ROTI-179639 format. One record per residue (C-alpha): residue number from 1; x, y, z. Coordinates in pm, whole numbers. Example, Ala and Ser with C-alpha at 12.3 -4.5 7.8 and 13.67 -1.06 7.14 Angstrom:
R  pos  x  y  z
R  1  1230  -450  780 .
R  2  1367  -106  714 .
//
This chain:
R  pos  x  y  z
R  1  -818  1566  9332 .
R  2  -566  1490  9058 .
R  3  -373  1164  9057 .
R  4  -25  1242  9203 .
R  5  185  1062  8942 .
R  6  530  1181  9043 .
R  7  462  1148  9416 .
R  8  346  788  9370 .
R  9  657  698  9168 .
R  10  883  866  9426 .
R  11  714  675  9709 .
R  12  753  340  9531 .
R  13  1122  414  9479 .
R  14  1167  423  9857 .
R  15  1143  44  9848 .
R  16  1234  -38  9489 .
R  17  1575  63  9357 .
R  18  1592  127  8983 .
R  19  1336  -60  8771 .
R  20  1183  275  8669 .
R  21  1057  127  8343 .
R  22  873  -149  8528 .
R  23  718  97  8774 .
R  24  605  318  8487 .
R  25  451  24  8299 .
R  26  261  -87  8608 .
R  27  117  263  8643 .
R  28  25  266  8273 .
R  29  -159  -62  8318 .
R  30  -338  72  8625 .
R  31  -435  401  8461 .
R  32  -566  234  8144 .
R  33  -737  -62  8308 .
R  34  -508  -311  8134 .
R  35  -332  -611  8284 .
R  36  46  -650  8286 .
R  37  266  -958  8249 .
R  38  611  -922  8408 .
R  39  882  -1156  8283 .
R  40  1217  -1177  8456 .
R  41  1446  -1402  8657 .
R  42  1381  -1437  9031 .
R  43  1503  -1166  9265 .
R  44  1434  -856  9053 .
R  45  1176  -701  9292 .
R  46  871  -785  9079 .
R  47  659  -896  9374 .
R  48  789  -617  9598 .
R  49  699  -354  9338 .
R  50  343  -480  9295 .
R  51  285  -500  9670 .
R  52  430  -150  9718 .
R  53  204  -11  9445 .
R  54  -100  -148  9629 .
R  55  24  4  9957 .
R  56  78  348  9805 .
R  57  -265  346  9637 .
R  58  -454  226  9945 .
R  59  -594  -52  9725 .
R  60  -691  -402  9833 .
R  61  -419  -651  9742 .
R  62  -415  -1025  9691 .
R  63  -132  -1258  9598 .
R  64  -199  -1595  9434 .
R  65  90  -1839  9409 .
R  66  21  -2042  9096 .
R  67  121  -2408  9131 .
R  68  50  -2724  8926 .
R  69  -207  -2847  9182 .
R  70  -402  -2519  9195 .
R  71  -776  -2545  9118 .
R  72  -1003  -2282  8960 .
R  73  -1199  -2260  9285 .
R  74  -877  -2162  9462 .
R  75  -870  -1850  9244 .
R  76  -1232  -1738  9195 .
R  77  -1401  -1897  9498 .
R  78  -1658  -2170  9551 .
R  79  -1990  -2267  9711 .
R  80  -1966  -2381  10074 .
R  81  -2242  -2577  10247 .
R  82  -2342  -2418  10577 .
R  83  -2465  -2703  10799 .
R  84  -2611  -2468  11057 .
R  85  -2843  -2300  10807 .
R  86  -2865  -2597  10568 .
R  87  -2781  -2378  10271 .
R  88  -2496  -2307  10033 .
R  89  -2305  -1982  10072 .
R  90  -2049  -1823  9843 .
R  91  -1689  -1793  9954 .
R  92  -1504  -1542  9738 .
R  93  -1155  -1632  9623 .
R  94  -845  -1413  9622 .
R  95  -939  -1275  9279 .
R  96  -1173  -1037  9465 .
R  97  -915  -764  9517 .
R  98  -831  -444  9332 .
R  99  -470  -542  9263 .
R  100  -411  -914  9213 .
R  101  -61  -1057  9185 .
R  102  -65  -1384  8991 .
R  103  280  -1510  9086 .
R  104  445  -1753  8840 .
R  105  123  -1773  8641 .
R  106  267  -2024  8393 .
R  107  299  -2289  8664 .
R  108  -77  -2352  8677 .
R  109  -254  -2583  8428 .
R  110  -478  -2454  8149 .
R  111  -799  -2501  8350 .
R  112  -682  -2254  8614 .
R  113  -548  -2010  8356 .
R  114  -889  -2018  8184 .
R  115  -1057  -1927  8512 .
R  116  -854  -1609  8501 .
R  117  -978  -1516  8151 .
R  118  -1332  -1407  8243 .
R  119  -1200  -1201  8534 .
R  120  -939  -1027  8319 .
R  121  -1168  -957  8025 .
R  122  -1509  -899  8185 .
R  123  -1406  -790  8538 .
R  124  -1646  -1048  8676 .
R  125  -1651  -1412  8780 .
R  126  -1921  -1678  8790 .
R  127  -1965  -1898  9097 .
R  128  -2247  -2150  9116 .
R  129  -2427  -1998  8820 .
R  130  -2425  -1646  8967 .
R  131  -2210  -1366  8830 .
R  132  -2021  -1139  9069 .
R  133  -1858  -810  8974 .
R  134  -1499  -754  9079 .
R  135  -1392  -437  9264 .
R  136  -1279  -140  9057 .
R  137  -1016  -53  8967 .
R  138  -926  -416  8897 .
R  139  -577  -505  8780 .
R  140  -404  -839  8733 .
R  141  -25  -825  8748 .
R  142  120  -1162  8656 .
R  143  480  -1279  8675 .
R  144  657  -1560  8498 .
R  145  1009  -1697  8504 .
R  146  1169  -1718  8156 .
R  147  1450  -1960  8247 .
R  148  1262  -2263  8381 .
R  149  1056  -2496  8164 .
R  150  1007  -2794  8396 .
R  151  667  -2788  8563 .
R  152  537  -2497  8356 .
R  153  242  -2460  8120 .
R  154  306  -2200  7848 .
R  155  31  -1938  7834 .
R  156  -189  -1981  7524 .
R  157  -200  -1696  7274 .
R  158  -562  -1618  7370 .
R  159  -462  -1549  7728 .
R  160  -145  -1363  7637 .
R  161  -360  -1130  7428 .
R  162  -555  -1038  7743 .
R  163  -245  -867  7881 .
R  164  -211  -505  7779 .
R  165  167  -517  7826 .
R  166  437  -778  7855 .
R  167  730  -619  8034 .
R  168  1075  -773  8044 .
R  169  1247  -695  8373 .
R  170  1625  -671  8353 .
R  171  1904  -681  8608 .
R  172  1991  -355  8788 .
R  173  2315  -179  8700 .
R  174  2609  -181  8943 .
R  175  2524  138  9143 .
R  176  2161  24  9175 .
R  177  2264  -322  9291 .
R  178  2493  -166  9552 .
R  179  2201  41  9679 .
R  180  1981  -271  9692 .
R  181  2244  -447  9901 .
R  182  2272  -156  10146 .
R  183  1895  -130  10187 .
R  184  1799  -495  10201 .
R  185  2090  -665  10376 .
R  186  1959  -556  10718 .
R  187  1744  -834  10877 .
R  188  1372  -760  10905 .
R  189  1412  -440  10707 .
R  190  1069  -285  10652 .
R  191  1067  46  10467 .
R  192  736  226  10530 .
R  193  552  404  10248 .
R  194  272  658  10260 .
R  195  -70  609  10109 .
R  196  -82  890  9858 .
R  197  -385  808  9643 .
R  198  -724  643  9655 .
R  199  -872  402  9399 .
R  200  -1132  664  9302 .
R  201  -847  891  9188 .
R  202  -731  615  8954 .
R  203  -1077  600  8796 .
R  204  -1080  980  8757 .
R  205  -734  973  8596 .
R  206  -860  722  8337 .
R  207  -1109  981  8215 .
R  208  -832  1240  8190 .
R  209  -616  1000  7988 .
R  210  -902  949  7744 .
R  211  -892  1324  7676 .
R  212  -519  1328  7587 .
R  213  -494  1441  7223 .
R  214  -392  1179  6967 .
R  215  -315  1340  6631 .
R  216  -468  1165  6325 .
R  217  -116  1125  6184 .
R  218  -19  929  6494 .
R  219  -332  717  6457 .
R  220  -210  623  6109 .
R  221  140  563  6248 .
R  222  5  317  6506 .
R  223  -196  134  6241 .
R  224  106  118  6010 .
R  225  323  -28  6288 .
R  226  72  -299  6374 .
R  227  -6  -385  6013 .
R  228  366  -413  5941 .
R  229  375  -714  6174 .
R  230  129  -884  5937 .
R  231  266  -753  5608 .
R  232  634  -669  5665 .
R  233  705  -662  5291 .
R  234  488  -349  5266 .
R  235  754  -155  5459 .
R  236  1048  -308  5278 .
R  237  1104  -599  5517 .
R  238  1040  -893  5285 .
R  239  1302  -1088  5479 .
R  240  1059  -1103  5774 .
R  241  777  -1265  5575 .
R  242  904  -1612  5658 .
R  243  979  -1519  6019 .
R  244  630  -1413  6134 .
R  245  358  -1676  6149 .
R  246  91  -1443  6289 .
R  247  111  -1067  6335 .
R  248  -53  -849  6598 .
R  249  -432  -816  6601 .
R  250  -637  -492  6602 .
R  251  -638  -524  6981 .
R  252  -270  -427  6964 .
R  253  -362  -104  6782 .
R  254  -611  -15  7056 .
R  255  -360  -103  7329 .
R  256  -84  103  7168 .
R  257  -310  409  7147 .
R  258  -422  368  7510 .
R  259  -71  320  7648 .
R  260  73  606  7441 .
R  261  -189  838  7590 .
R  262  -108  711  7940 .
R  263  265  758  7879 .
R  264  203  1119  7776 .
R  265  -12  1166  8089 .
R  266  271  1039  8310 .
R  267  498  1292  8142 .
R  268  253  1573  8221 .
R  269  154  1632  7857 .
R  270  -192  1666  7705 .
R  271  -85  1531  7367 .
R  272  86  1217  7235 .
R  273  420  1226  7051 .
R  274  580  961  6826 .
R  275  822  887  7113 .
R  276  529  779  7332 .
R  277  424  528  7068 .
R  278  777  401  7007 .
R  279  850  361  7379 .
R  280  552  130  7432 .
R  281  549  -54  7098 .
R  282  762  -350  7210 .
R  283  578  -395  7541 .
R  284  243  -391  7362 .
R  285  331  -626  7076 .
R  286  609  -866  7183 .
R  287  359  -1117  7325 .
R  288  119  -1076  7035 .
R  289  361  -1193  6765 .
R  290  387  -1562  6679 .
R  291  718  -1635  6510 .
R  292  804  -1930  6287 .
R  293  1061  -2204  6338 .
R  294  1279  -2019  6087 .
R  295  1297  -1723  6323 .
R  296  1388  -1947  6616 .
R  297  1655  -2119  6408 .
R  298  1812  -1782  6330 .
R  299  1793  -1670  6693 .
R  300  1541  -1398  6611 .
R  301  1297  -1301  6887 .
R  302  994  -1072  6885 .
R  303  1194  -774  7011 .
R  304  1442  -801  6724 .
R  305  1156  -818  6473 .
R  306  987  -514  6627 .
R  307  1312  -315  6620 .
R  308  1334  -369  6247 .
R  309  972  -266  6200 .
R  310  1014  50  6412 .
R  311  1319  143  6205 .
R  312  1135  90  5874 .
R  313  792  249  5928 .
R  314  803  624  5850 .
R  315  761  845  6155 .
R  316  514  1136  6117 .
//
């Protein structure tokens, strides 16, 4: 049975007003097996969207509230001594779910963030010297608040690189906010959603996405975009040489190809277009660029750099 893309998006919209770009990115992450980092101020329906996605997919869901006093064992699990049987038993942590919401992930110290690395990369965790596989499909959706710095631990570049996409969630427009008010201002409002898909359909859709045609010219276009973040002078952007400390790695090229295929799949196409690549380029690379102090002094962020690169690299 094919994965009902449009039906799933329509069902999620019953609870979530607007935020179509965020919903689409979450589905792209799910259908490519890549994790997603959501960045936005509180109150933009990030948690609601993730929980609704799990409900619609009939997938197991777990929410972990990251705090400064969180321990690795609180995430992955630990060994518990059973006095009755005089033996240690394994208690699995909340990471053992198909969709895991890591809420305010930058509030936990580095030791806890590192515990997440093996799970995100290898889809397994180690407890007491024994390795346990995580359920498939496995997806980590993390959120972070961009406006607070007190009590936060910035994610290291190595962990940021584990996220397929970093999505910036914006405010709704006026009509959307009015609709949010009308829907959510009723006490104890609970909008039901139908379970339209099974996890096995997600795994089948991943195989279909792998078959989406990617023209060799678009392969070269993806490589040129990523390499331009390392050598901007090669595309006539010598002014960016002093702004970029480290460009995107080859992992960004792989991610951009995967997400472009998934974007085409969501649009019902069996081939990738340059628009698919351009639509996902910022989400794939904004967290993989390390800018210099010169860029910060000039008020230049990763998105502004990527806009210049997208405008300068020739489109096939």
